[in-house]
C-alpha positions as CSV (number, residue, x, y, z in Angstrom):
1,M,0.0,0.0,0.0
2,R,1.2,3.5,-0.9
3,T,1.0,6.2,1.7
4,R,0.9,9.9,0.9
5,Y,3.5,12.1,2.6
6,I,4.1,15.8,2.6
7,V,7.9,16.2,2.6
8,A,9.2,19.6,3.5
9,Y,12.9,20.5,3.7
10,D,15.0,23.3,5.1
11,I,18.6,23.1,3.9
12,A,21.1,25.7,5.0
13,D,23.7,25.4,2.2
14,D,23.0,25.9,-1.5
15,R,25.2,23.0,-2.6
16,R,23.4,20.6,-0.2
17,W,20.0,22.1,-1.2
18,R,20.6,21.3,-4.9
19,A,21.6,17.7,-4.0
20,V,18.5,17.2,-1.9
21,Y,16.3,18.9,-4.5
22,K,17.5,16.4,-7.1
23,I,16.6,13.5,-4.9
24,M,13.2,15.0,-4.0
25,R,12.3,15.4,-7.7
26,G,12.7,11.7,-8.2
27,H,10.3,10.8,-5.5
28,G,7.4,13.2,-5.6
29,D,5.7,16.2,-7.0
30,R,6.7,19.7,-6.0
31,V,3.7,21.6,-4.5
32,Q,5.6,24.6,-3.1
33,Y,9.2,25.9,-3.0
34,S,10.5,23.3,-0.5
35,V,7.5,21.1,-0.2
36,F,6.8,17.9,-2.1
37,R,3.8,15.5,-2.2
38,C,5.1,11.9,-2.3
39,D,3.2,8.6,-2.6
40,L,5.5,6.0,-1.3
41,A,5.5,2.3,-0.3
42,A,7.3,1.5,2.9
43,T,10.4,0.3,1.0
44,E,10.5,3.4,-1.2
45,K,10.3,5.6,1.9
46,A,13.2,3.8,3.5
47,L,15.3,4.1,0.4
48,F,14.4,7.7,-0.1
49,M,15.4,8.5,3.5
50,Q,18.7,6.5,3.1
51,A,19.5,8.6,0.0
52,L,18.9,11.9,1.9
53,I,20.8,11.1,5.1
54,P,24.4,11.4,3.7
55,L,23.5,14.7,2.0
56,L,22.5,16.6,5.1
57,D,24.4,18.4,7.8
58,H,22.4,17.1,10.7
59,S,23.2,20.1,12.9
60,E,21.8,22.6,10.3
61,D,19.4,20.9,7.9
62,Q,16.0,19.3,8.4
63,V,13.7,17.1,6.3
64,L,10.2,16.4,7.6
65,F,8.0,13.5,6.4
66,I,4.4,14.1,7.3
67,D,2.1,11.1,6.8
68,I,-1.3,12.2,5.6
69,G,-2.8,8.7,5.0
70,P,-3.3,6.2,2.2
71,A,-2.6,7.6,-1.2
72,D,-6.0,6.3,-2.5
73,G,-8.0,7.3,0.6
74,R,-7.9,10.2,3.0
75,G,-4.4,11.3,1.7
76,A,-5.9,12.2,-1.6
77,D,-8.4,14.7,-0.1
78,C,-6.9,16.2,3.1
79,I,-4.9,19.2,1.8
80,E,-6.7,22.5,2.2
81,S,-5.4,25.9,1.1
82,I,-6.0,29.6,1.9
83,G,-5.4,32.0,-1.0
84,Q,-4.7,30.3,-4.3
85,P,-6.4,27.0,-4.5
86,Y,-4.4,23.8,-4.2
87,V,-4.3,21.9,-7.4
88,A,-2.8,18.4,-7.3
89,P,0.1,18.0,-9.7
90,Q,-0.8,15.8,-12.6
91,R,1.8,13.3,-13.7
92,G,1.8,12.6,-17.4
93,P,4.0,10.7,-19.8
94,I,7.7,11.7,-19.9
95,I,9.1,11.8,-23.3
96,V,12.9,11.6,-23.6
């Protein structure tokens, strides 16, 4: 079962930020500047976290994983916004 996570990050150094951003892009959809929506199975989440750990300065940087429920259940509907409406990113085919 896939779970929907809101993953937010605060990285103090530009070089580390770019490295973290590249990993983030491969695991979810960007919804705001440093916030991604990620639908992950337990194994994918563990691998994702393992990829991020060596990139961080653990005394300065932070990555938050916020579990908002099953991707096909509550997690699909529980984001509310004030101001501009939240529009879920649509994934389409990638042409290389």
